[in-house]
PDB file of N, CA, C and O in Angstrom:
ATOM      1  N   UNK A   1      13.192 -72.699  27.773  1.00  0.00           N
ATOM      2  CA  UNK A   1      14.227 -71.451  27.887  1.00  0.00           C
ATOM      3  C   UNK A   1      14.362 -70.780  26.771  1.00  0.00           C
ATOM      4  O   UNK A   1      14.504 -71.300  25.664  1.00  0.00           O
ATOM      5  N   UNK A   2      14.319 -69.398  27.042  1.00  0.00           N
ATOM      6  CA  UNK A   2      14.845 -68.523  26.162  1.00  0.00           C
ATOM      7  C   UNK A   2      15.945 -68.635  25.249  1.00  0.00           C
ATOM      8  O   UNK A   2      16.921 -69.337  25.512  1.00  0.00           O
ATOM      9  N   UNK A   3      15.829 -67.943  24.134  1.00  0.00           N
ATOM     10  CA  UNK A   3      16.957 -67.961  23.459  1.00  0.00           C
ATOM     11  C   UNK A   3      18.443 -67.208  23.823  1.00  0.00           C
ATOM     12  O   UNK A   3      19.603 -67.486  23.520  1.00  0.00           O
ATOM     13  N   UNK A   4      17.841 -66.141  24.606  1.00  0.00           N
ATOM     14  CA  UNK A   4      18.768 -65.091  24.956  1.00  0.00           C
ATOM     15  C   UNK A   4      19.815 -65.842  26.222  1.00  0.00           C
ATOM     16  O   UNK A   4      20.961 -65.605  26.604  1.00  0.00           O
ATOM     17  N   UNK A   5      18.689 -66.919  26.645  1.00  0.00           N
ATOM     18  CA  UNK A   5      19.430 -67.566  27.897  1.00  0.00           C
ATOM     19  C   UNK A   5      20.381 -68.541  27.664  1.00  0.00           C
ATOM     20  O   UNK A   5      21.362 -68.749  28.378  1.00  0.00           O
ATOM     21  N   UNK A   6      20.060 -69.179  26.582  1.00  0.00           N
ATOM     22  CA  UNK A   6      20.587 -70.308  26.046  1.00  0.00           C
ATOM     23  C   UNK A   6      21.924 -69.572  25.388  1.00  0.00           C
ATOM     24  O   UNK A   6      22.994 -70.138  25.614  1.00  0.00           O
ATOM     25  N   UNK A   7      21.945 -68.650  24.782  1.00  0.00           N
ATOM     26  CA  UNK A   7      23.144 -67.885  24.150  1.00  0.00           C
ATOM     27  C   UNK A   7      24.141 -67.215  25.133  1.00  0.00           C
ATOM     28  O   UNK A   7      25.346 -67.279  24.886  1.00  0.00           O
ATOM     29  N   UNK A   8      23.635 -66.504  26.360  1.00  0.00           N
ATOM     30  CA  UNK A   8      24.457 -66.431  27.506  1.00  0.00           C
ATOM     31  C   UNK A   8      25.082 -67.950  28.268  1.00  0.00           C
ATOM     32  O   UNK A   8      26.140 -68.043  28.890  1.00  0.00           O
ATOM     33  N   UNK A   9      24.305 -68.809  28.060  1.00  0.00           N
ATOM     34  CA  UNK A   9      24.702 -70.036  28.738  1.00  0.00           C
ATOM     35  C   UNK A   9      26.253 -70.647  27.979  1.00  0.00           C
ATOM     36  O   UNK A   9      27.313 -70.952  28.525  1.00  0.00           O
ATOM     37  N   UNK A  10      25.901 -70.665  26.680  1.00  0.00           N
ATOM     38  CA  UNK A  10      26.932 -70.871  25.733  1.00  0.00           C
ATOM     39  C   UNK A  10      28.129 -70.120  25.818  1.00  0.00           C
ATOM     40  O   UNK A  10      29.278 -70.562  25.853  1.00  0.00           O
ATOM     41  N   UNK A  11      27.742 -68.916  25.848  1.00  0.00           N
ATOM     42  CA  UNK A  11      28.722 -67.937  25.996  1.00  0.00           C
ATOM     43  C   UNK A  11      29.530 -68.279  27.216  1.00  0.00           C
ATOM     44  O   UNK A  11      30.708 -68.490  26.928  1.00  0.00           O
ATOM     45  N   UNK A  12      29.298 -68.375  28.255  1.00  0.00           N
ATOM     46  CA  UNK A  12      30.068 -68.696  29.787  1.00  0.00           C
ATOM     47  C   UNK A  12      30.471 -69.747  29.650  1.00  0.00           C
ATOM     48  O   UNK A  12      31.603 -69.976  30.077  1.00  0.00           O
ATOM     49  N   UNK A  13      29.750 -70.754  29.035  1.00  0.00           N
ATOM     50  CA  UNK A  13      30.496 -72.043  28.997  1.00  0.00           C
ATOM     51  C   UNK A  13      32.185 -72.209  27.818  1.00  0.00           C
ATOM     52  O   UNK A  13      33.124 -73.001  27.887  1.00  0.00           O
ATOM     53  N   UNK A  14      31.895 -71.065  26.866  1.00  0.00           N
ATOM     54  CA  UNK A  14      32.953 -71.169  26.026  1.00  0.00           C
ATOM     55  C   UNK A  14      33.952 -70.188  26.842  1.00  0.00           C
ATOM     56  O   UNK A  14      35.156 -70.228  26.585  1.00  0.00           O
ATOM     57  N   UNK A  15      33.569 -69.523  27.586  1.00  0.00           N
ATOM     58  CA  UNK A  15      34.636 -68.765  28.356  1.00  0.00           C
ATOM     59  C   UNK A  15      35.389 -69.552  29.249  1.00  0.00           C
ATOM     60  O   UNK A  15      36.620 -69.531  29.274  1.00  0.00           O
ATOM     61  N   UNK A  16      34.523 -70.408  30.154  1.00  0.00           N
ATOM     62  CA  UNK A  16      35.108 -71.272  30.921  1.00  0.00           C
ATOM     63  C   UNK A  16      36.385 -72.456  30.415  1.00  0.00           C
ATOM     64  O   UNK A  16      37.460 -72.793  30.912  1.00  0.00           O
ATOM     65  N   UNK A  17      35.705 -72.810  29.307  1.00  0.00           N
ATOM     66  CA  UNK A  17      36.636 -74.048  28.710  1.00  0.00           C
ATOM     67  C   UNK A  17      38.104 -72.938  28.236  1.00  0.00           C
ATOM     68  O   UNK A  17      39.258 -73.240  28.538  1.00  0.00           O
ATOM     69  N   UNK A  18      37.828 -71.986  27.657  1.00  0.00           N
ATOM     70  CA  UNK A  18      39.023 -71.517  27.096  1.00  0.00           C
ATOM     71  C   UNK A  18      39.966 -71.073  28.514  1.00  0.00           C
ATOM     72  O   UNK A  18      41.177 -71.280  28.438  1.00  0.00           O
ATOM     73  N   UNK A  19      39.391 -70.446  29.838  1.00  0.00           N
ATOM     74  CA  UNK A  19      40.313 -70.378  30.881  1.00  0.00           C
ATOM     75  C   UNK A  19      40.702 -71.731  31.079  1.00  0.00           C
ATOM     76  O   UNK A  19      41.901 -71.908  31.295  1.00  0.00           O
ATOM     77  N   UNK A  20      39.978 -72.701  31.055  1.00  0.00           N
ATOM     78  CA  UNK A  20      40.651 -74.013  31.420  1.00  0.00           C
ATOM     79  C   UNK A  20      41.946 -74.347  30.654  1.00  0.00           C
ATOM     80  O   UNK A  20      42.985 -74.725  31.196  1.00  0.00           O
ATOM     81  N   UNK A  21      41.776 -74.173  29.393  1.00  0.00           N
ATOM     82  CA  UNK A  21      42.688 -74.718  28.383  1.00  0.00           C
ATOM     83  C   UNK A  21      43.858 -73.578  28.554  1.00  0.00           C
ATOM     84  O   UNK A  21      45.016 -73.876  28.258  1.00  0.00           O
ATOM     85  N   UNK A  22      43.489 -72.097  29.099  1.00  0.00           N
ATOM     86  CA  UNK A  22      44.827 -71.402  29.388  1.00  0.00           C
ATOM     87  C   UNK A  22      45.267 -71.868  30.451  1.00  0.00           C
ATOM     88  O   UNK A  22      46.497 -71.844  30.482  1.00  0.00           O
ATOM     89  N   UNK A  23      44.667 -72.392  31.576  1.00  0.00           N
ATOM     90  CA  UNK A  23      45.256 -72.927  32.738  1.00  0.00           C
ATOM     91  C   UNK A  23      46.236 -73.903  32.539  1.00  0.00           C
ATOM     92  O   UNK A  23      47.380 -73.756  32.968  1.00  0.00           O
ATOM     93  N   UNK A  24      45.775 -75.145  31.759  1.00  0.00           N
ATOM     94  CA  UNK A  24      46.599 -76.208  31.271  1.00  0.00           C
ATOM     95  C   UNK A  24      47.677 -75.660  30.377  1.00  0.00           C
ATOM     96  O   UNK A  24      48.814 -75.955  30.743  1.00  0.00           O
ATOM     97  N   UNK A  25      47.607 -75.135  29.594  1.00  0.00           N
ATOM     98  CA  UNK A  25      49.069 -74.218  28.900  1.00  0.00           C
ATOM     99  C   UNK A  25      50.194 -73.790  29.633  1.00  0.00           C
ATOM    100  O   UNK A  25      51.381 -74.072  29.472  1.00  0.00           O
ATOM    101  N   UNK A  26      49.489 -72.866  30.691  1.00  0.00           N
ATOM    102  CA  UNK A  26      50.317 -72.340  31.608  1.00  0.00           C
ATOM    103  C   UNK A  26      50.776 -73.214  32.776  1.00  0.00           C
ATOM    104  O   UNK A  26      51.787 -73.025  33.452  1.00  0.00           O
ATOM    105  N   UNK A  27      49.968 -74.105  32.900  1.00  0.00           N
ATOM    106  CA  UNK A  27      50.710 -74.937  34.040  1.00  0.00           C
ATOM    107  C   UNK A  27      51.727 -75.968  33.566  1.00  0.00           C
ATOM    108  O   UNK A  27      52.662 -76.481  34.181  1.00  0.00           O
ATOM    109  N   UNK A  28      51.210 -76.180  32.030  1.00  0.00           N
ATOM    110  CA  UNK A  28      52.585 -77.321  31.695  1.00  0.00           C
ATOM    111  C   UNK A  28      53.872 -76.457  31.149  1.00  0.00           C
ATOM    112  O   UNK A  28      54.869 -77.129  30.885  1.00  0.00           O
ATOM    113  N   UNK A  29      53.964 -74.857  30.929  1.00  0.00           N
ATOM    114  CA  UNK A  29      54.930 -74.366  31.005  1.00  0.00           C
ATOM    115  C   UNK A  29      55.716 -74.198  32.102  1.00  0.00           C
ATOM    116  O   UNK A  29      56.946 -74.202  32.047  1.00  0.00           O
ATOM    117  N   UNK A  30      54.899 -74.009  33.377  1.00  0.00           N
ATOM    118  CA  UNK A  30      55.567 -73.675  34.494  1.00  0.00           C
ATOM    119  C   UNK A  30      56.389 -74.662  34.731  1.00  0.00           C
ATOM    120  O   UNK A  30      57.596 -74.512  34.922  1.00  0.00           O
ATOM    121  N   UNK A  31      55.679 -75.936  34.734  1.00  0.00           N
ATOM    122  CA  UNK A  31      56.532 -77.004  35.195  1.00  0.00           C
ATOM    123  C   UNK A  31      57.480 -77.494  34.417  1.00  0.00           C
ATOM    124  O   UNK A  31      58.229 -78.296  34.974  1.00  0.00           O
ATOM    125  N   UNK A  32      57.750 -77.188  32.936  1.00  0.00           N
ATOM    126  CA  UNK A  32      58.678 -77.283  32.385  1.00  0.00           C
ATOM    127  C   UNK A  32      59.986 -76.223  32.513  1.00  0.00           C
ATOM    128  O   UNK A  32      61.129 -76.285  32.059  1.00  0.00           O
ATOM    129  N   UNK A  33      59.443 -75.444  33.156  1.00  0.00           N
ATOM    130  CA  UNK A  33      60.361 -74.172  33.453  1.00  0.00           C
ATOM    131  C   UNK A  33      61.038 -74.803  34.919  1.00  0.00           C
ATOM    132  O   UNK A  33      62.258 -74.914  35.040  1.00  0.00           O
ATOM    133  N   UNK A  34      60.368 -75.077  35.678  1.00  0.00           N
ATOM    134  CA  UNK A  34      60.902 -75.461  36.949  1.00  0.00           C
ATOM    135  C   UNK A  34      61.965 -76.574  36.484  1.00  0.00           C
ATOM    136  O   UNK A  34      63.166 -76.310  36.426  1.00  0.00           O
ATOM    137  N   UNK A  35      61.565 -77.539  36.234  1.00  0.00           N
ATOM    138  CA  UNK A  35      62.035 -78.905  35.664  1.00  0.00           C
ATOM    139  C   UNK A  35      63.384 -78.715  35.391  1.00  0.00           C
ATOM    140  O   UNK A  35      64.320 -79.233  36.000  1.00  0.00           O
ATOM    141  N   UNK A  36      63.461 -77.747  34.199  1.00  0.00           N
ATOM    142  CA  UNK A  36      64.933 -77.454  33.445  1.00  0.00           C
ATOM    143  C   UNK A  36      65.693 -76.643  34.650  1.00  0.00           C
ATOM    144  O   UNK A  36      66.793 -77.149  34.869  1.00  0.00           O
ATOM    145  N   UNK A  37      65.412 -75.563  35.458  1.00  0.00           N
ATOM    146  CA  UNK A  37      66.069 -74.957  36.094  1.00  0.00           C
ATOM    147  C   UNK A  37      66.409 -75.849  37.341  1.00  0.00           C
ATOM    148  O   UNK A  37      67.445 -75.674  37.982  1.00  0.00           O
ATOM    149  N   UNK A  38      65.304 -77.003  37.714  1.00  0.00           N
ATOM    150  CA  UNK A  38      65.822 -77.941  38.792  1.00  0.00           C
ATOM    151  C   UNK A  38      67.113 -78.886  38.105  1.00  0.00           C
ATOM    152  O   UNK A  38      68.057 -79.366  38.733  1.00  0.00           O
ATOM    153  N   UNK A  39      66.912 -78.970  36.973  1.00  0.00           N
ATOM    154  CA  UNK A  39      68.180 -79.890  36.469  1.00  0.00           C
ATOM    155  C   UNK A  39      69.458 -79.089  36.254  1.00  0.00           C
ATOM    156  O   UNK A  39      70.580 -79.588  36.346  1.00  0.00           O
ATOM    157  N   UNK A  40      69.222 -77.844  35.967  1.00  0.00           N
ATOM    158  CA  UNK A  40      70.242 -77.148  35.857  1.00  0.00           C
ATOM    159  C   UNK A  40      71.092 -76.930  37.292  1.00  0.00           C
ATOM    160  O   UNK A  40      72.292 -77.184  37.393  1.00  0.00           O
ATOM    161  N   UNK A  41      70.401 -76.505  38.190  1.00  0.00           N
ATOM    162  CA  UNK A  41      70.983 -76.397  39.498  1.00  0.00           C
ATOM    163  C   UNK A  41      71.744 -77.775  40.250  1.00  0.00           C
ATOM    164  O   UNK A  41      72.731 -77.694  40.982  1.00  0.00           O
ATOM    165  N   UNK A  42      70.982 -79.123  39.853  1.00  0.00           N
ATOM    166  CA  UNK A  42      71.674 -80.388  40.193  1.00  0.00           C
ATOM    167  C   UNK A  42      73.027 -80.670  39.537  1.00  0.00           C
ATOM    168  O   UNK A  42      73.949 -81.241  40.119  1.00  0.00           O
ATOM    169  N   UNK A  43      73.087 -80.051  37.791  1.00  0.00           N
ATOM    170  CA  UNK A  43      74.111 -80.050  37.090  1.00  0.00           C
ATOM    171  C   UNK A  43      75.220 -79.324  37.867  1.00  0.00           C
ATOM    172  O   UNK A  43      76.311 -79.814  38.160  1.00  0.00           O
ATOM    173  N   UNK A  44      74.804 -78.132  38.149  1.00  0.00           N
ATOM    174  CA  UNK A  44      75.857 -77.248  38.803  1.00  0.00           C
ATOM    175  C   UNK A  44      76.377 -77.413  40.194  1.00  0.00           C
ATOM    176  O   UNK A  44      77.296 -76.731  40.649  1.00  0.00           O
ATOM    177  N   UNK A  45      75.634 -78.513  40.962  1.00  0.00           N
ATOM    178  CA  UNK A  45      76.146 -79.193  41.932  1.00  0.00           C
ATOM    179  C   UNK A  45      77.023 -80.069  41.658  1.00  0.00           C
ATOM    180  O   UNK A  45      77.855 -80.318  42.530  1.00  0.00           O
ATOM    181  N   UNK A  46      77.071 -80.643  40.617  1.00  0.00           N
ATOM    182  CA  UNK A  46      77.826 -81.735  40.402  1.00  0.00           C
ATOM    183  C   UNK A  46      77.141 -83.065  40.098  1.00  0.00           C
ATOM    184  O   UNK A  46      77.830 -84.077  39.972  1.00  0.00           O
ATOM    185  N   UNK A  47      75.821 -83.107  39.975  1.00  0.00           N
ATOM    186  CA  UNK A  47      75.156 -84.275  39.242  1.00  0.00           C
ATOM    187  C   UNK A  47      75.681 -84.491  37.779  1.00  0.00           C
ATOM    188  O   UNK A  47      76.269 -83.681  37.062  1.00  0.00           O
ATOM    189  N   UNK A  48      75.317 -85.798  37.515  1.00  0.00           N
ATOM    190  CA  UNK A  48      75.501 -86.272  35.968  1.00  0.00           C
ATOM    191  C   UNK A  48      74.019 -85.534  35.418  1.00  0.00           C
ATOM    192  O   UNK A  48      73.097 -85.170  36.148  1.00  0.00           O
ATOM    193  N   UNK A  49      74.076 -85.435  34.014  1.00  0.00           N
ATOM    194  CA  UNK A  49      72.950 -84.749  33.551  1.00  0.00           C
ATOM    195  C   UNK A  49      71.779 -86.139  33.177  1.00  0.00           C
ATOM    196  O   UNK A  49      70.572 -85.909  33.098  1.00  0.00           O
ATOM    197  N   UNK A  50      72.253 -87.311  33.009  1.00  0.00           N
ATOM    198  CA  UNK A  50      71.373 -88.084  33.023  1.00  0.00           C
ATOM    199  C   UNK A  50      70.761 -88.329  34.586  1.00  0.00           C
ATOM    200  O   UNK A  50      69.605 -88.705  34.781  1.00  0.00           O
ATOM    201  N   UNK A  51      71.408 -88.144  35.300  1.00  0.00           N
ATOM    202  CA  UNK A  51      70.789 -88.353  37.022  1.00  0.00           C
ATOM    203  C   UNK A  51      69.841 -87.317  37.311  1.00  0.00           C
ATOM    204  O   UNK A  51      68.754 -87.540  37.845  1.00  0.00           O
ATOM    205  N   UNK A  52      70.286 -86.074  36.928  1.00  0.00           N
ATOM    206  CA  UNK A  52      69.205 -84.784  37.025  1.00  0.00           C
ATOM    207  C   UNK A  52      68.293 -85.135  36.265  1.00  0.00           C
ATOM    208  O   UNK A  52      67.192 -85.095  36.814  1.00  0.00           O
ATOM    209  N   UNK A  53      68.283 -85.523  35.045  1.00  0.00           N
ATOM    210  CA  UNK A  53      66.936 -85.621  34.262  1.00  0.00           C
ATOM    211  C   UNK A  53      66.018 -86.645  34.930  1.00  0.00           C
ATOM    212  O   UNK A  53      64.814 -86.393  34.974  1.00  0.00           O
ATOM    213  N   UNK A  54      66.455 -87.696  35.414  1.00  0.00           N
ATOM    214  CA  UNK A  54      65.646 -88.843  35.867  1.00  0.00           C
ATOM    215  C   UNK A  54      65.004 -88.206  37.336  1.00  0.00           C
ATOM    216  O   UNK A  54      63.822 -88.364  37.644  1.00  0.00           O
ATOM    217  N   UNK A  55      65.903 -87.531  38.103  1.00  0.00           N
ATOM    218  CA  UNK A  55      65.230 -86.745  39.304  1.00  0.00           C
ATOM    219  C   UNK A  55      64.423 -86.061  38.960  1.00  0.00           C
ATOM    220  O   UNK A  55      63.352 -86.196  39.551  1.00  0.00           O
ATOM    221  N   UNK A  56      64.494 -84.998  37.860  1.00  0.00           N
ATOM    222  CA  UNK A  56      63.532 -83.834  37.740  1.00  0.00           C
ATOM    223  C   UNK A  56      62.313 -84.500  36.877  1.00  0.00           C
ATOM    224  O   UNK A  56      61.224 -83.928  36.892  1.00  0.00           O
ATOM    225  N   UNK A  57      62.455 -85.488  36.259  1.00  0.00           N
ATOM    226  CA  UNK A  57      61.209 -86.104  35.856  1.00  0.00           C
ATOM    227  C   UNK A  57      59.928 -86.506  37.117  1.00  0.00           C
ATOM    228  O   UNK A  57      58.816 -86.941  36.818  1.00  0.00           O
ATOM    229  N   UNK A  58      60.294 -86.300  38.211  1.00  0.00           N
ATOM    230  CA  UNK A  58      59.469 -86.529  38.991  1.00  0.00           C
ATOM    231  C   UNK A  58      58.197 -85.226  39.147  1.00  0.00           C
ATOM    232  O   UNK A  58      57.120 -85.294  39.739  1.00  0.00           O
ATOM    233  N   UNK A  59      58.792 -84.085  38.386  1.00  0.00           N
ATOM    234  CA  UNK A  59      57.706 -83.113  38.546  1.00  0.00           C
ATOM    235  C   UNK A  59      56.882 -83.350  37.360  1.00  0.00           C
ATOM    236  O   UNK A  59      55.757 -82.861  37.468  1.00  0.00           O
ATOM    237  N   UNK A  60      57.124 -83.985  36.211  1.00  0.00           N
ATOM    238  CA  UNK A  60      56.405 -84.446  35.073  1.00  0.00           C
ATOM    239  C   UNK A  60      55.340 -85.194  35.656  1.00  0.00           C
ATOM    240  O   UNK A  60      54.182 -84.850  35.420  1.00  0.00           O
ATOM    241  N   UNK A  61      55.575 -86.144  36.366  1.00  0.00           N
ATOM    242  CA  UNK A  61      54.940 -87.279  36.827  1.00  0.00           C
ATOM    243  C   UNK A  61      53.685 -86.570  37.810  1.00  0.00           C
ATOM    244  O   UNK A  61      52.506 -86.919  37.869  1.00  0.00           O
ATOM    245  N   UNK A  62      54.297 -85.584  38.465  1.00  0.00           N
ATOM    246  CA  UNK A  62      53.354 -84.927  39.527  1.00  0.00           C
ATOM    247  C   UNK A  62      52.024 -83.965  38.690  1.00  0.00           C
ATOM    248  O   UNK A  62      50.810 -83.898  38.884  1.00  0.00           O
ATOM    249  N   UNK A  63      52.986 -83.283  37.670  1.00  0.00           N
ATOM    250  CA  UNK A  63      51.653 -82.661  36.777  1.00  0.00           C
ATOM    251  C   UNK A  63      50.868 -83.738  36.453  1.00  0.00           C
ATOM    252  O   UNK A  63      49.742 -83.650  36.943  1.00  0.00           O
ATOM    253  N   UNK A  64      51.069 -84.739  35.791  1.00  0.00           N
ATOM    254  CA  UNK A  64      50.232 -85.806  35.337  1.00  0.00           C
ATOM    255  C   UNK A  64      49.012 -86.209  36.310  1.00  0.00           C
ATOM    256  O   UNK A  64      47.846 -86.372  35.950  1.00  0.00           O
ATOM    257  N   UNK A  65      49.523 -86.337  37.623  1.00  0.00           N
ATOM    258  CA  UNK A  65      48.811 -86.737  38.713  1.00  0.00           C
ATOM    259  C   UNK A  65      47.823 -85.495  39.190  1.00  0.00           C
ATOM    260  O   UNK A  65      46.729 -85.730  39.705  1.00  0.00           O
ATOM    261  N   UNK A  66      48.245 -84.339  39.000  1.00  0.00           N
ATOM    262  CA  UNK A  66      47.370 -82.993  39.233  1.00  0.00           C
ATOM    263  C   UNK A  66      46.302 -83.312  37.942  1.00  0.00           C
ATOM    264  O   UNK A  66      45.248 -83.877  38.231  1.00  0.00           O
ATOM    265  N   UNK A  67      46.541 -82.989  36.660  1.00  0.00           N
ATOM    266  CA  UNK A  67      45.580 -83.113  35.794  1.00  0.00           C
ATOM    267  C   UNK A  67      44.680 -84.491  35.818  1.00  0.00           C
ATOM    268  O   UNK A  67      43.478 -84.625  35.584  1.00  0.00           O
ATOM    269  N   UNK A  68      45.583 -85.384  36.148  1.00  0.00           N
ATOM    270  CA  UNK A  68      44.555 -86.517  36.266  1.00  0.00           C
ATOM    271  C   UNK A  68      43.128 -86.432  37.309  1.00  0.00           C
ATOM    272  O   UNK A  68      41.979 -86.855  37.179  1.00  0.00           O
ATOM    273  N   UNK A  69      43.913 -85.585  38.500  1.00  0.00           N
ATOM    274  CA  UNK A  69      42.948 -85.647  39.674  1.00  0.00           C
ATOM    275  C   UNK A  69      41.887 -84.658  39.383  1.00  0.00           C
ATOM    276  O   UNK A  69      40.740 -84.912  39.749  1.00  0.00           O
ATOM    277  N   UNK A  70      42.225 -83.256  38.594  1.00  0.00           N
ATOM    278  CA  UNK A  70      41.327 -82.447  38.269  1.00  0.00           C
ATOM    279  C   UNK A  70      40.408 -83.333  37.068  1.00  0.00           C
ATOM    280  O   UNK A  70      39.194 -83.220  37.240  1.00  0.00           O
ATOM    281  N   UNK A  71      40.727 -83.998  36.151  1.00  0.00           N
ATOM    282  CA  UNK A  71      39.654 -84.669  35.064  1.00  0.00           C
ATOM    283  C   UNK A  71      38.915 -85.373  35.920  1.00  0.00           C
ATOM    284  O   UNK A  71      37.705 -85.375  35.695  1.00  0.00           O
ATOM    285  N   UNK A  72      39.326 -86.002  36.888  1.00  0.00           N
ATOM    286  CA  UNK A  72      38.311 -87.177  37.551  1.00  0.00           C
ATOM    287  C   UNK A  72      37.251 -86.234  38.147  1.00  0.00           C
ATOM    288  O   UNK A  72      36.042 -86.320  37.932  1.00  0.00           O
ATOM    289  N   UNK A  73      37.961 -85.173  39.050  1.00  0.00           N
ATOM    290  CA  UNK A  73      37.043 -84.381  39.607  1.00  0.00           C
ATOM    291  C   UNK A  73      35.475 -83.819  38.577  1.00  0.00           C
ATOM    292  O   UNK A  73      34.277 -83.709  38.838  1.00  0.00           O
ATOM    293  N   UNK A  74      36.403 -83.564  37.258  1.00  0.00           N
ATOM    294  CA  UNK A  74      35.220 -82.851  36.429  1.00  0.00           C
ATOM    295  C   UNK A  74      34.356 -83.931  35.937  1.00  0.00           C
ATOM    296  O   UNK A  74      33.175 -83.769  35.629  1.00  0.00           O
ATOM    297  N   UNK A  75      34.929 -84.922  35.884  1.00  0.00           N
ATOM    298  CA  UNK A  75      33.684 -86.159  35.174  1.00  0.00           C
ATOM    299  C   UNK A  75      32.795 -86.553  36.384  1.00  0.00           C
ATOM    300  O   UNK A  75      31.634 -86.956  36.313  1.00  0.00           O
ATOM    301  N   UNK A  76      33.569 -86.361  37.559  1.00  0.00           N
ATOM    302  CA  UNK A  76      32.476 -87.033  38.651  1.00  0.00           C
ATOM    303  C   UNK A  76      31.305 -86.135  39.029  1.00  0.00           C
ATOM    304  O   UNK A  76      30.364 -86.462  39.753  1.00  0.00           O
ATOM    305  N   UNK A  77      31.521 -84.791  38.355  1.00  0.00           N
ATOM    306  CA  UNK A  77      30.354 -83.902  38.702  1.00  0.00           C
ATOM    307  C   UNK A  77      29.234 -83.705  37.600  1.00  0.00           C
ATOM    308  O   UNK A  77      28.247 -82.971  37.660  1.00  0.00           O
ATOM    309  N   UNK A  78      29.597 -84.464  36.680  1.00  0.00           N
ATOM    310  CA  UNK A  78      28.794 -84.591  35.302  1.00  0.00           C
ATOM    311  C   UNK A  78      27.205 -84.903  35.788  1.00  0.00           C
ATOM    312  O   UNK A  78      26.321 -85.056  34.945  1.00  0.00           O
TER     313      UNK A  78
END
């Protein structure tokens, strides 16, 4: 393999890893914002903070499942 091809492959791999990392950060931020907004709306409708927090925890669990599925699919294709 030529040295130029190897360098280009490394650059593209680094770009892909950076994109995945940025996606992971953005996804976490959006889930956090959604969860807080959902909690505020539940509290505004008269639910206790504890119950609203418990119900909104499902967003966090869903995020973990999505990330786990992504990682499993990534490891499965190696």
